[in-house]
C-alpha positions as CSV (number, residue, x, y, z in Angstrom):
1,M,31.4,51.6,155.2
2,K,31.5,55.2,154.3
3,I,34.6,57.0,155.0
4,Y,35.0,60.6,156.0
5,M,38.0,63.0,156.1
6,A,37.7,65.5,159.5
7,P,38.2,69.1,159.4
8,L,41.5,69.3,161.1
9,E,42.4,73.5,160.9
10,G,45.7,74.2,159.9
11,V,46.1,70.8,158.2
12,T,43.4,69.2,156.1
13,G,43.1,72.2,153.8
14,F,42.6,72.1,150.2
15,V,46.4,71.3,149.3
16,F,46.3,68.5,151.7
17,R,42.9,67.3,150.4
18,N,43.8,67.6,146.7
19,A,47.4,65.5,147.3
20,Y,45.8,63.1,149.4
21,E,42.9,62.3,146.9
22,E,45.8,61.6,144.2
23,F,47.9,59.5,146.2
24,Y,45.5,57.8,148.8
25,G,41.8,58.5,148.5
26,K,41.6,57.7,144.7
27,G,37.7,58.0,145.0
28,R,37.7,55.9,148.4
29,V,37.0,59.0,150.5
30,D,33.3,59.7,150.8
31,K,33.2,63.1,152.2
32,Y,36.1,65.5,152.6
33,F,35.0,68.0,155.3
34,I,36.4,71.5,155.0
35,P,38.1,73.0,158.0
36,F,35.5,75.4,159.5
37,I,34.7,79.0,158.3
38,S,33.9,81.5,160.8
39,P,31.3,84.1,159.7
40,N,31.1,87.4,161.8
41,K,29.6,91.0,161.5
42,S,32.8,92.9,161.3
43,K,35.1,91.3,159.3
44,G,35.1,89.2,156.1
45,Y,36.7,85.9,155.4
46,T,40.3,84.9,155.9
47,T,42.4,84.1,153.1
48,R,42.8,80.7,154.3
49,E,38.9,80.3,154.3
50,Q,38.2,82.0,151.0
51,N,40.7,79.3,149.2
52,D,39.3,76.3,151.2
53,I,35.8,76.8,149.9
54,R,36.6,77.9,146.2
55,P,35.0,75.4,144.0
56,E,38.0,75.3,141.7
57,H,39.9,74.1,144.5
58,N,37.8,71.1,145.4
59,V,37.3,69.8,141.8
60,G,36.4,66.1,141.7
61,I,36.4,65.5,145.3
62,N,33.2,65.6,147.5
63,T,33.4,68.5,149.7
64,V,31.4,69.7,153.0
65,P,32.2,73.1,154.4
66,Q,31.8,73.5,158.2
67,I,30.5,76.6,159.7
68,M,31.5,77.5,163.3
69,A,28.9,80.2,164.5
70,N,26.1,80.7,167.4
71,D,24.1,83.2,165.4
72,P,21.6,81.9,163.1
73,G,21.5,84.8,161.1
74,L,25.5,84.9,160.3
75,F,25.5,81.1,159.8
76,L,22.6,81.8,157.1
77,E,24.8,84.5,155.6
78,A,27.4,81.9,155.2
79,A,25.2,79.2,154.3
80,A,23.4,81.2,151.2
81,M,26.9,82.1,150.2
82,L,28.2,78.4,149.9
83,K,24.7,77.6,148.6
84,D,25.3,80.1,145.8
85,M,28.9,78.2,145.2
86,G,27.1,75.2,144.5
87,Y,27.4,73.2,147.6
88,R,24.5,71.5,148.9
89,E,25.7,70.2,152.5
90,I,27.0,72.3,155.3
91,N,28.2,71.2,158.8
92,L,27.9,72.8,161.9
93,N,31.2,72.9,164.4
94,L,29.8,72.1,167.8
95,G,33.1,70.3,168.6
96,C,36.1,72.3,168.7
97,P,37.6,72.7,172.2
98,S,39.9,75.7,171.8
99,G,39.5,77.8,174.9
100,T,39.1,81.3,172.9
101,V,36.4,79.6,170.8
102,V,34.6,78.2,173.7
103,S,34.7,81.2,175.7
104,K,32.7,83.1,173.1
105,F,30.1,79.8,173.2
106,R,31.1,78.5,170.0
107,G,32.1,75.0,169.0
108,A,32.1,72.7,171.8
109,G,31.2,76.2,174.0
110,F,27.7,75.9,172.4
111,L,26.9,72.8,174.2
112,A,26.8,74.5,177.2
113,R,23.6,76.5,176.2
114,P,21.2,73.7,174.8
115,L,18.2,76.2,174.8
116,E,20.1,78.6,172.7
117,L,21.4,75.8,170.6
118,D,17.6,74.4,170.2
119,S,16.3,77.7,169.0
120,F,19.6,78.1,166.8
121,L,18.7,74.9,164.9
122,D,15.1,75.6,164.8
123,K,15.6,79.3,163.1
124,V,18.4,77.9,160.9
125,L,16.5,74.6,159.4
126,S,13.2,76.5,159.1
127,S,14.8,79.2,156.9
128,P,13.9,79.2,153.0
129,V,17.9,79.5,152.6
130,M,18.1,75.7,153.8
131,K,15.7,74.7,151.2
132,D,17.5,72.0,149.2
133,M,20.2,72.1,151.4
134,N,21.6,69.3,153.7
135,M,22.8,70.2,157.3
136,S,24.8,67.7,159.5
137,V,26.3,68.6,163.1
138,K,30.1,67.3,164.3
139,T,29.5,67.3,168.1
140,R,31.1,66.3,171.0
141,T,29.2,64.5,174.0
142,G,29.1,67.6,176.5
143,L,31.1,70.4,177.9
144,N,32.1,68.5,181.1
145,S,30.3,65.7,181.3
146,H,28.8,63.0,179.2
147,E,25.5,63.0,181.0
148,E,25.1,66.5,178.9
149,F,24.7,64.3,175.8
150,R,21.2,62.9,176.9
151,L,19.8,66.2,176.6
152,L,21.6,67.2,173.5
153,L,20.8,64.5,171.7
154,E,16.9,64.9,172.4
155,I,17.3,68.4,170.6
156,Y,19.2,66.8,167.7
157,N,16.4,64.5,167.4
158,D,13.9,67.3,167.0
159,Y,15.6,68.3,163.7
160,P,16.0,66.6,160.1
161,L,20.0,66.4,160.4
162,S,21.4,64.7,157.6
163,E,24.1,63.4,159.8
164,V,25.2,63.5,163.7
165,I,28.6,63.1,163.7
166,I,29.7,62.2,167.2
167,H,33.0,62.3,169.0
168,P,32.5,60.7,172.2
169,R,34.7,63.1,174.0
170,V,33.8,65.9,176.2
171,R,35.5,69.2,175.7
172,T,37.6,69.0,178.8
173,D,39.2,65.9,177.3
174,Y,40.5,68.0,174.5
175,Y,41.8,65.0,172.4
176,K,43.1,63.1,175.4
177,N,41.7,60.2,177.6
178,T,39.8,57.4,175.7
179,P,36.5,58.2,173.6
180,D,33.7,56.9,175.7
181,M,32.2,54.0,173.7
182,E,29.2,53.6,176.0
183,I,27.7,57.1,175.4
184,F,28.4,56.8,171.7
185,K,26.6,53.0,171.7
186,W,23.7,54.7,173.6
187,A,23.5,57.6,171.1
188,V,23.5,54.8,168.1
189,E,20.3,53.4,169.6
190,E,18.6,56.6,170.4
191,S,19.3,58.9,167.7
192,C,16.6,59.8,165.3
193,N,19.2,60.5,162.5
194,Q,22.2,58.9,161.0
195,V,25.1,58.8,163.3
196,C,28.8,58.8,162.1
197,Y,31.6,57.9,164.5
198,N,35.0,60.1,164.7
199,G,37.8,59.1,167.3
200,D,41.0,57.7,167.3
201,I,41.0,55.6,164.3
202,F,44.5,55.4,163.5
203,T,45.3,51.9,162.3
204,I,43.3,49.0,160.7
205,E,43.5,47.6,163.9
206,D,41.7,50.1,165.5
207,Y,39.1,50.0,162.3
208,T,38.5,46.4,163.0
209,R,37.9,47.0,166.6
210,F,35.2,49.6,166.2
211,T,33.5,47.5,163.2
212,E,33.4,44.5,165.7
213,M,32.1,46.7,168.7
214,C,29.5,48.7,166.4
215,P,28.4,46.6,163.5
216,E,25.3,48.6,162.9
217,V,27.5,51.9,162.3
218,D,27.8,52.6,158.4
219,R,30.2,55.7,158.6
220,I,33.3,56.9,160.3
221,M,35.4,60.1,160.3
222,L,39.2,60.1,160.4
223,G,41.3,63.5,160.9
224,R,44.6,62.4,162.9
225,G,44.8,58.8,161.6
226,F,44.4,60.0,158.1
227,V,47.4,62.8,158.3
228,G,49.6,60.3,160.3
229,N,48.7,56.8,158.4
230,P,47.5,58.0,155.0
231,G,47.6,54.7,153.7
232,I,45.0,53.4,156.2
233,I,42.4,54.0,153.2
234,G,43.9,51.2,151.2
235,Q,44.0,48.9,154.2
236,I,40.7,49.3,154.9
237,G,39.7,49.0,151.1
238,H,41.7,45.8,151.0
239,K,40.0,44.3,153.9
240,E,36.6,44.9,152.5
241,T,37.0,44.4,148.8
242,P,39.3,42.7,146.5
243,Q,40.1,45.8,144.8
244,G,41.7,47.6,148.1
245,S,45.4,48.1,147.9
246,E,47.9,47.1,150.5
247,E,49.9,50.0,150.9
248,D,53.0,48.8,153.1
249,G,56.5,48.1,153.2
250,E,58.7,49.9,150.5
251,K,55.8,50.7,148.4
252,S,54.3,52.5,151.4
253,A,57.4,54.3,151.7
254,D,57.5,55.4,148.3
255,I,54.0,56.6,148.1
256,L,54.5,58.5,151.1
257,K,57.4,60.3,149.6
258,K,55.7,61.4,146.8
259,F,52.8,62.4,148.7
260,T,54.8,64.7,150.9
261,D,56.9,66.2,148.2
262,R,53.7,67.1,146.0
263,L,52.4,68.6,149.4
264,L,55.7,70.7,149.8
265,N,55.7,72.0,146.4
266,D,52.2,72.9,146.2
267,Y,52.7,74.5,149.6
268,I,55.6,76.5,148.0
269,R,53.3,77.7,145.1
270,V,50.3,78.8,147.3
271,M,52.4,80.4,150.0
272,D,55.2,81.8,147.5
273,N,57.5,81.0,150.3
274,E,60.1,78.1,150.7
275,V,60.6,78.6,154.7
276,N,56.9,78.7,155.5
277,A,56.0,75.8,153.3
278,M,58.6,73.9,154.9
279,H,57.2,74.8,158.3
280,K,53.7,73.7,157.0
281,M,55.2,70.2,156.1
282,K,57.1,70.0,159.9
283,E,53.6,69.8,161.2
284,V,52.1,67.2,158.9
285,W,55.5,65.2,159.7
286,I,54.6,65.2,163.4
287,Y,51.6,63.4,162.6
288,I,53.5,60.9,160.5
289,N,56.2,60.2,162.8
290,Q,53.7,59.4,165.5
291,F,52.8,56.4,163.5
292,N,56.1,55.3,162.3
293,P,58.4,54.6,165.4
294,G,62.3,53.9,165.0
295,N,62.5,56.8,162.8
296,E,63.3,59.3,165.5
297,K,66.7,60.3,164.3
298,A,65.3,61.4,160.5
299,F,62.3,62.9,162.3
300,K,65.0,65.0,164.3
301,K,66.7,66.2,161.1
302,I,63.1,67.2,159.7
303,K,61.9,69.0,162.8
304,K,65.3,71.1,163.3
305,S,65.9,72.0,159.4
306,H,66.2,75.6,158.8
307,R,67.1,75.2,155.0
308,L,65.1,73.4,152.7
309,S,68.1,70.9,151.6
310,E,68.0,70.1,155.2
311,Y,64.5,69.4,155.2
312,Q,64.7,67.3,152.1
313,A,67.7,65.1,153.2
314,G,65.6,64.7,156.6
315,V,62.4,63.4,154.7
316,E,64.7,60.9,152.4
317,E,66.2,59.3,155.5
318,F,62.9,59.0,157.2
319,V,61.6,57.3,154.1
320,N,64.9,55.0,153.6
321,S,64.4,54.1,157.2
322,M,60.7,53.1,156.6
323,K,61.7,51.0,153.8
324,R,64.6,49.4,155.9
325,G,61.8,48.2,158.4
C-alpha cells in the first residue's frame, strides 16, 4: 500500500513534514503533498508558500507541490517555476471547500464548471511546460451532489493524469457526514487513471476496514489521521511487514513528546516568536486530543496556556496521562 500525507493548509507545512519524517515516517510515507500555492496576476507568493516549496526545506522526502488555480496560464507559470526547482510532479487542488475559494470557482468551486475544467486540463496537459512532468488531481465528488462526479470522471478519463485522488464528499459536506464509498467504488471501476482514496482513515481499524472494502486500491492519503494519530504509519507497517513498529503505550507517548518538542523548537526558530509558535502547536494538539480521550484536563491546560512554561507543563501532563492509559 502506498501512503501519502495530505496537504492540510496551515498544518502540514515543511516544519511538520520534516519532523514527522524523523520520528514517524522513516521512509514509509511515499509522498508528502505540499499545501497549495495559489498563483495570481497581481501578487507574488506568500512567505509560507515560498518556504514550503523550497527544495532545501524538503531534502530527503518525496514532496509533491499542489497548485490551486482555474486559469491555465497562471497554473503553467507556477508549474514552470516548480519544474525549474526540480519538481517532476504537481497536483491540482479541486477539493478545498472554503467559501472564499469556492466563490472564485477555485478548489471545489471549479467542479461547478465542468466545461471550463475540461478546457483547463486540455490546455495545461498539452503545454510543453508539462513535458516530463506528472500531474494528478485531488478532487471531491461534486459541489452539491455525488451525481456530478459521473461527468467529472468522464473528463478526468480523457487525460493522462498520474493519479486521481478522490475524497468522496461533496463541497457542502465540508469534512462532516460520511464519505460515500459507493461513489468511490464506482470510480475505481470506471477510472482510466490510477485512483487514490482520501477520507477518514484515522486508526488502524479504519485502515483495515478500507482495505477489506476496496482490496484493489493500492494507495491512500491521510490528513487529519496523520496529525492526530501520527503513529498510525507504524501500525500499518507492523500489520503488513515484520519490520513495522508498534508505537503504543509508553513508547508511543515518549515518541509523541519528542515529536512535538521538535515541532515547537522548529516553529520558534522559523517564526522567531515563542507565542506564535505556541499557538501553532495548539492547533496540532487539537487534532492529537481527538484521538487520545481521557486527557481533557491536560489538554485544557495546553489550550489555555499563555506562557511557554504553561504550555510545556500541559504537554508533560498530557504525555504522562497517556502513559498511565
